[in-house]
N, C-alpha and C positions, 0 to 999 in steps of 0.2 A: 477380953480378946474381940468377942464380938462387938464390943461398940467400934473398937479401932477398925476394925473391916469396914463397917458399916461407914463410919468416918470417911474413909480412903473411898470406899465406892462413890461415896455421895459428892466427894472431892471430883473423882474421876468423871460420874456422869455431867457434873456442871459443866465441866473443860469442854467434853465431846458435844454438848447440846450449844456450846457459844452463845451462853447466858450472859446478859449484861444487864445493868441496873436500868430500872424503867424510868422513862423521861417524864416529868410532870409539865403540861399545858400550861400557856401562860392564860390565865383567865381574867386578865385586866382590860378593862372595857378599851375600843379605840376611841381616841380624841375625836369631839366634831370636826370634820370637814377635813378631816386626814384621810384623804383618799389617794388613787396611784396618780390622777390628775394632778394632784398638789406639789408633787416631787418634780420639780423643771430639770431639764440636760442643762448639762454646763453651756455658757456661751460660746465655745468653740465647735461646739456640736453642732449648733443650728445654723452658726453663722463663721466657716473655717475662715482663717486667715488666708492671704494671697500667698499662692506658692510659687518660688522662683522657676522661673522656666529654665528647662534644661536646653544648654547650648548644642547638644548633641541630638535632640530629639528630631524626627522627621518633621518637618512641616508640611500641613496638607495644601494639596496643590491647588492654584488657580482654578476655576470652572470654564472648562472649555467653551468657547463660543464659535470658533471657527477651525477650517481644517483646509491645507492646501496640499495640491498635488506638486512635484517637479516639474519644471517646464525644462526638459531635454533638449528642445529644440532651439532654444534663444543662444547666444553668443555674449557671455557665457552662461551657463545652465543656472539657473533662479527658481526659488519658490515663486509658483505661479500665483498671479492674480486672478486670471480668467479661470481657470481650473479649480474652484476655491467655493466653500459655500460656509454663510456665516449666519448665526442666530441673534436676531436682533433683540430690540428690549422686550417688546410684546410677544416674543416668541416665533415671529416668523421665521422662514428660512429662505434666504436669498442666495441663488448660485450666482457666481460671477459671470456665466455665459449663458445660462438660461433663464436669469431673473427669478421671479418670487416663485417659491414651490408650494408655498402653504404653511399654515402654522403645524397641522397635524403631521407632515412629512417625518420632523424630529423625533416624534413619539414613537416611531416602527421602524426607523433605518438609522444605522449609526453614522454619524457626522462625517467619519474617515470614509465611508462607502460614497456618500454625495461628491467627495472631491474627485471620485473618479466617475462623476457622471458621464463625462464625453465618452471614453473610451467605451462605456457601457452601452451608452447610445448608438455609437458608431457598430459595435459589435451585434446588437439588434437590429440594425438598419443591414446589416452583411449578411446575417443569417435569413433575414425575411426576403433578400435579395437571393438568395444561394438556392432556397426552398421553395421558392415561390408560392406560400402556402401550403405546400404539400409536406410528406415526410418521405424518409429516403435515405442514403449515405451522405455526409456533409464532410469533407476534407479540411482540416484547419493547421497552418502552418504558423509556427511562432505562438504556440500554445499556453507558455509561459507570462507572455505579456499580457497587460490590462485588457486589452481589446481581444487577443487570444483567448484568454482563459474565461471571459465573459463569453465569446463566441462559442466555445464548449459546452459551457453550462447552458445556455438559452437553447442550442440547437438539440442539446440530449434532453433538457426538460418538455420539448416539443414533440419528442416521439420520435427523432432521427438516431440513426449510429453514426457516431463520429469517430474517425481516423486522425487523432490530433500528432502533429509533428511537433516535438520540443527542440527548439533553436539550439544552435553548438553554443550558445553563451550559459544554457543551463540544463544542458543535455547529459553534462558528467554528474548531475545531481541526481541521483536514483531516488532518493526521499521525493523530490518534487516529481520524478517522473511517475513515480507510484500515485502520486496525489491525484496529478490528471488524469492518470488510467483509471482511478476510482470513480473520476467524474463521470466518466463516459458511462454509458448503459450495454450492456450485452448487445450484439458482438462487438460494438465498438471498443477501441482500447488507444494506447498511447505510445509511441515510438522515439526513441532520439534521432536528431539530425541526421547521424550517421548512417541509419537502418535507409532511410531515404534515396540515400546516395546510390544503392545498389537499385536500380531503378526497376529490373525484372522483380526483383524479390517483395519491392514495395507496391509493385501494381498487381502482384500475386495476393499480398494482403489486402487490399482494395477489393479484389474481386472475392475473396471469400468472406470479407465482411459484407459486401453487397449482393452477393448469389447465395452466402450460406456456405459453412465449410461441413459437407456431407461426409461422415467417419467411412461411409462405406465405398467411397472414392478414392480413399488415401493411397491404398496399394493394394497389388494382387495376394490372394492369400493362397498359399502353397504347403499343405500340410506335409508332403514327401519330403519339402526341403527342411522343413521343421525337424522331422524325424531323421533326418540324414545328418543334422547338425547334432541332436542328441546322441546318436550311436558314436560319432565321433568322439564327442566329448565324454563318453562312459568309458570307450576303450582306453582312453587318454589317462582316466581317472584310475582304472583298474591296473596300469602298468605303472601310475606313479605310488599307489598304495597295494601293494600285492598283499597276498596271504603270509608271505613271508617274514613280515614285520608284524611286531606284537601290536600294532593298531595303525589306524589311517594316518599316520603323520609323516614328516617329511624325514627323509634317512639321514639328515642332519642329527636330528636327535639321539640318533644311536653313536655317533661319533666320541669316541673317549677324548676329553681335554683336562683330565685331573692330573693327580700325583699317581706314580706307578704302582704304591702300595694299594691303590683303591681297584686298580684296574680286575680284579678277580672278582670284585662284586658287582663290578658297574651293570653289567648285562643283566644279572638278577635283580638287580634295585630298578632297572629302567623297566623291566617286563613287569613286575608288579607295578610301578607307576602307571604304566600305559597302558594296564589292564582294564582300567575306568575308560577309556576311551573306545570309540567304535572300533571294530576291528578291519583288516583289510580283506581282499577278496581274491580269489582264485581267478587266473584269466578267463577269458570269453573268447569263445571262438566266433569271429566276425561272420564267417559263413551261416553259423546257426542262428545269431542274432539278427542277421537280415531275413532269415526262413521264420524265426520262429515269434519274431517280435513284430508285431504291425503298428500302425498308426493309431489302431483300436486302444491296443494294449498301452502304448504309449500315452492317451489320455486317462488311462486308467491308474496307470503309474504319476501322472501328475495330479489326480485327485488327492490320492495318498499324500503326494508331497504337500497339495495346500493344506491338508487337514493336520499334517505335522507341524506346518509353519504357523497356523493359528493357535495349535496348543501351545508350541514356544511362545507367543507373543503374550497368550493369555495367562501363562505362569503353570499351566498344568502339567502334571507328571508326564512325560513321554519317553518311550523305548527308544532305545538306540535306532537310527535311520540309517540304513547301510544302502544305497541305492542302488550299487551292483549288484547287491544280494535279492534286493527284490525283483529286481529285471530276469534273474536267473530263475526264482520261484516262477514269474509269470510266464517264462520261456516252457518251465515243465510244465506248467498247471495254468493255462490262460486264466486271466479274472472272466467272470461272467460280467456282461454288458448289459447294465440296467438303463432306466431314462437318464439318470444322473449324468451318463456318460455319453448317450447317444442325444439327447435333448439339448436343444441350445441354451446355454446358462444366460441367465436372467440378471447377472449384474455387469454393467454397462462397461466395456473397455476391459473386459476380464480376457486372458489370454486364453482361448480355445483353438486346441489342436484339430478338430476335424472341421472347424467353420471359422467364417470371419464374424468377429463379435464385436467390431468398433461401434461403439456408440448405439448399442441395441436398447431399444425402448424409449432414446433420448430424441426430441425433436430437434431439428435443424433451424435454429434461428438466423432468419436473413435479414440484413439492414434495408435491403430494397436499392434501386438502383442509384448511382451516385448524382446527387441533384446540383453540387455545385462544390467551391471551394471558396474559403476563406483564408488570404493571405496578409499577416501581417507582417509590413515593413518594417524589418529590424535595422540597426545603422549598418551590420555587417552586409545585408541583403542591398541596403538602399546604395553603399558605397559599389558593391560589386556590379549593380544593374547600372548605375551609371557612368562605370568604366567602360562596360561592354558596349553601353549605347554609343559611348564616344569614338571606339574603336571604328566602328566601320560596318558596313551590311555583310559583306564577306563572312562565311564562317571562319576563314584562316585567320583574319583580323579579330575577330570575337576570339577566338582560341589562346590567340598569342596575348590578348589583354588578359585572361583570365589566368595565364601560365604565370604572369607577374604580379597576381594579387596575393595577399596573405592567405594561409589556408584556412582560416575563419570564413572568410568573405568568399572563396571559390566555393566551400562547402555551402554556405547559405543559399548561394545561387544555385547549386546544383540541385539542392534537396527543393526548394522553391519549384524550381524547373518540374521537377518531377512531381510535384501536387499538381501542378497546373496542367500536364499532359494527361495526367490519369483524370481530371476534370472536363477537360476538354475532349479526350477521346471518347466521353461516355456523353456527351452532348449537355455537359453542366454549364452552369454560369460560375464565371471567376469574380469576386470580388475583392478588392485591396482595402484595409483600412490602415491608420497612423502613417500615410503618405502617398506619393505618387509612384508608380513604375513604369516604364516603357510599355505602351500598348494598352495599360489600364489606368482607370483614374479613380483616385480615392473616393469611397463612399461616404456619403453625408448624410449624416441622421435629420430626420422629419421630427415633428412634434410628436407623431405616434410612437416614435423609436424610442424617444425620450422616456415618454409616459411609461412603453414597455419595460423600459430599465429601470424604472423606480419601482413599477409593480414588482420584477423580479427580486429587488431588493428588500421589499418588504419581509420583515422575520414574524414569521406566522405563531400561535400561541404555544405551538410544542417548541419554538425555537429555532426552527428549520426555515431556508428560505431559498429560493431558486438559483440565486446568483449570490457569491460568497467571492471574497478577495483575501490574498493572503498580504498581510500587511505588515510593515515596521513603521510603529508612530514613534514620532519625537516631539515632546510636549516643548515647544518652544515659549509658551506662554509662562512657563515656571522659570526655564532658563533660556533667554534669547538666542545664546551662543547655539543652541542646538538646531536652527534653522540653517547655520552655514555649513554646519557638522552634518546636517540631512543632506544638502546638496551634494558634500564631498564623499558621501557614502553612495547616493545614488549614480554618480559619474566614475565611479574607481574601477579600475578592470575586475569582470568577474564579480560584480556586485552583490550577485545571489540572486534567487527568485522572489525573494517578498518585494512588494512595492512599498516606498518609502513616501511616506504622508507625513506634513508636519500640522500638527496643532496649536493656535493660540488663545 
């Protein structure tokens, strides 16, 4: 028996240790010249055969050697030959209007930007004329046009506060309006054309941008009025949620709308359910409220409300906040008034019952005097200005001419006049780009303006530049029909805020 047990234990022990037969190494010597380099890979590994092309695969595009803007002034509109730029075989960059630009230009500026060099240079000339080398507040009408968006950026980068007006063709695009607003620097801003139609509101906006919007001058602070409003609201609250209700909820919650068999248990169930909510409050005598709850106690009550609100937002455990009960307790035993109540708050724009606290501790940013305005002649503005000019010199004839114009042209004329009047009232210079207006001649770019535009387009090492455009590029080098399609997209109604550029 002992031998059988020992044999069984040996077998179990062998299986549990996972033993296996010992491998015997091959001690046969390796033949001479038999190395890893002597084993050659298959022929197809070193020289794979030709792979059949996939007809559905994307073919790589041709290299871009030129970029063209769309000439909207020609009849019919076409891809511009003058507002274009091309890269020669030696790498030199040549502009259709300004000639040779230099071989190093293409390395730091997108070719599509250089196709818009003319409007950029005109914007540089207009900003130079409007600012006269100084800094101040610059007004720009047509801020989403190529010259307009360039003027906004060049003026802002030079330290000016810019009030930009987006024309009616793009004023409904809220996203683009926010983009233009972001291109300005504080206290500059951007508004739609419809805002400039209200001349008083636009004049106030320009004045606050130039002179600063001091919060202390916003409105008179009247603590007695605040206290009277609070007491009125408190008495209305107590009347709406009396202590006869099981909780501060609407009386409609206690209306029975179930089956008749459940009526006898309805009120008991509702009382138990509503017990988790803050209770109502007994009526408060208005005379006692006026006598024993001054504005200092209201400031203390509001501080408690602020602590409760902060705790709720932070997710802390908070007791029931019963506003009328707190007021009643403060009427019976007024809260002590420490520095936290009597001292001015340090949080800007926090509502302070006892004193005005608008912008406390914040500096008022001022753009400076209005130095000038840049007016971009949009198609709607050009048509309206021409109609008014032909109507005659009397105000009645001009008004009659405007009356029969489309709404878009009337709005463009009125908004542009609003911008011009603000600039002229401040003694600023009005410059026009993109065409002529009656009484104003279009600004012409000088060589210095072209150099300034090129300098602003250059992309720095961090990827930023002083001048950027929002483009829609059509690669006509790969698909020639895209050139005609780009002209169609640029001339359709409500073409959108992006500037159409064709590359070849």
